[in-house]
C-alpha positions in Angstrom: 23.4 -1.3 6.4 19.8 -2.3 7.0 17.7 0.0 9.1 14.2 -0.3 10.6 11.5 -0.8 8.0 9.6 2.4 7.6 5.8 2.3 8.3 3.5 4.1 6.0 0.2 4.7 7.8 -2.9 4.8 5.7 -6.4 6.2 6.2 -9.4 5.6 4.0 -11.3 8.7 2.6 -14.9 8.8 3.8 -16.3 8.1 0.3 -13.8 5.4 -0.6 -14.7 1.8 -1.4 -12.9 0.0 1.5 -13.4 -3.4 -0.1 -10.5 -2.6 -2.4 -7.0 -3.6 -1.4 -4.7 -1.0 0.1 -1.4 -0.5 -1.8 0.5 -3.8 -1.6 3.5 -5.5 -3.0 2.6 -8.1 -5.7 5.6 -10.3 -5.1 8.4 -10.8 -2.5 10.9 -9.0 -4.8 8.7 -6.1 -5.9 10.1 -2.7 -5.2 6.8 -0.9 -5.6 3.4 -1.4 -4.0 0.5 -1.3 -6.5 -2.0 1.5 -6.1 -5.6 1.0 -7.2 -8.1 3.4 -8.7 -10.7 4.0 -6.1 -13.3 5.8 -8.1 -16.2 7.8 -6.7 -19.6 6.0 -6.6 -20.8 7.7 -9.8 -17.9 6.2 -11.8 -17.6 2.8 -10.2 -19.8 0.9 -12.6 -18.6 2.3 -16.0 -15.1 3.4 -15.1 -13.3 6.6 -16.0 -12.6 7.2 -19.7 -9.1 8.6 -20.3 -9.3 9.9 -23.8 -6.2 9.6 -26.1 -3.9 12.6 -25.4 -5.8 13.4 -22.2 -4.8 13.4 -18.5 -6.7 12.9 -15.3 -6.1 12.9 -11.6 -7.3 9.4 -10.5 -8.2 9.0 -6.8 -6.8 6.3 -4.7 -9.2 6.8 -1.9 -6.5 7.1 0.8 -4.4 9.5 2.7 -1.0 8.5 4.0 1.5 9.4 6.7 5.1 9.0 5.7 7.9 9.1 8.3 10.3 12.0 8.3 13.3 11.3 6.2 11.3 9.4 3.6 9.2 10.2 0.5 6.8 8.1 -1.6 7.4 8.2 -5.3 4.5 7.4 -7.7 5.7 5.6 -10.8 4.0 4.2 -13.9 3.1 0.5 -14.2 5.1 -0.9 -17.1 2.3 -3.0 -18.5 -0.1 0.0 -18.8 2.7 2.0 -20.5 3.6 -0.8 -23.0 0.1 -2.1 -23.8 -1.9 1.2 -23.7 0.5 4.1 -23.6 -0.9 5.1 -20.2 1.7 6.6 -17.8 2.1 8.8 -14.8 2.5 12.3 -16.2 4.9 13.7 -13.6 6.8 10.5 -13.1 8.1 10.0 -10.6 5.6 12.0 -8.6 6.8 12.8 -5.1 4.7 12.7 -1.9 6.5 14.6 0.9 6.5 13.3 4.5 4.5 16.3 5.7 1.6 15.9 3.2 -1.6 14.5 4.6 -4.1 15.2 1.8 -5.8 12.8 -0.5 -3.7 10.6 -2.8 -4.3 10.8 -6.5 -2.4 9.6 -9.5 -1.9 11.9 -12.4 -2.3 9.6 -15.4 -1.8 10.6 -19.1 -2.9 8.6 -22.1 -0.1 8.8 -24.7 -1.8 6.1 -26.7 -3.9 6.5 -29.9 -7.1 5.1 -28.3 -9.3 6.0 -25.3 -8.5 3.9 -22.2 -11.0 3.0 -19.6 -9.8 3.0 -16.0 -12.0 0.5 -14.1 -12.7 0.8 -10.4 -10.1 -1.2 -8.6 -7.5 -1.3 -11.5 -3.9 -1.2 -10.5 -2.9 2.2 -12.0 0.6 3.0 -10.5 3.2 1.8 -8.0 4.5 3.5 -5.0 8.1 3.4 -4.0 9.2 4.3 -0.5 12.6 6.1 -0.6 15.0 7.8 1.8 15.4 11.5 1.4 18.7 13.3 1.8 18.4 17.0 2.3 21.4 19.1 1.2 22.6 22.4 2.5 22.4 24.8 -0.4 24.9 27.7 -0.5 25.9 30.4 -3.0 29.5 30.0 -4.3 31.9 32.4 -6.1 32.9 29.6 -8.5 32.5 25.9 -9.2 35.2 23.3 -9.5 36.2 22.1 -13.0 35.1 18.7 -14.3 35.8 16.5 -17.4 32.3 17.3 -18.7 32.4 21.0 -17.9 29.4 22.9 -19.3 28.4 20.2 -21.8 24.6 19.9 -21.7 22.0 17.8 -23.4 23.5 15.2 -25.7 27.1 16.4 -25.0 28.3 12.9 -24.1 27.2 11.2 -27.3 24.1 9.6 -28.8 21.3 8.5 -26.5 
């Protein structure tokens, strides 16, 4: 059931380095488009130091327009997580279709060493996903299930 390919419109921020690539898919099979750090002029030469245990909102230098019925999810890049312990703090971060503000990636350094984010580094990936909005209603009871009220860890290890 293939539908029309959604179009994500992008606009550069006035201060952004427009010589950097817009978010793009690295391979034909990639699910996520890589987002690059677009640092302000004062940080471009030396980069942004993300100290061990710290977090920072890293600018992408763009604003986007997402079609109604879709969202953009911001997810970590596996290489940064494996090699340096750097991840997206609120993964996956959600950008709603009615948001038009600047795009930033909330990175956290779970590693034991400081990490330098260089201007133009690929820092996250963006996934375009359909959104289903549910009707929410108050009920007098809920139907029974095999799991019932079993919470965290109730189905076994892991």
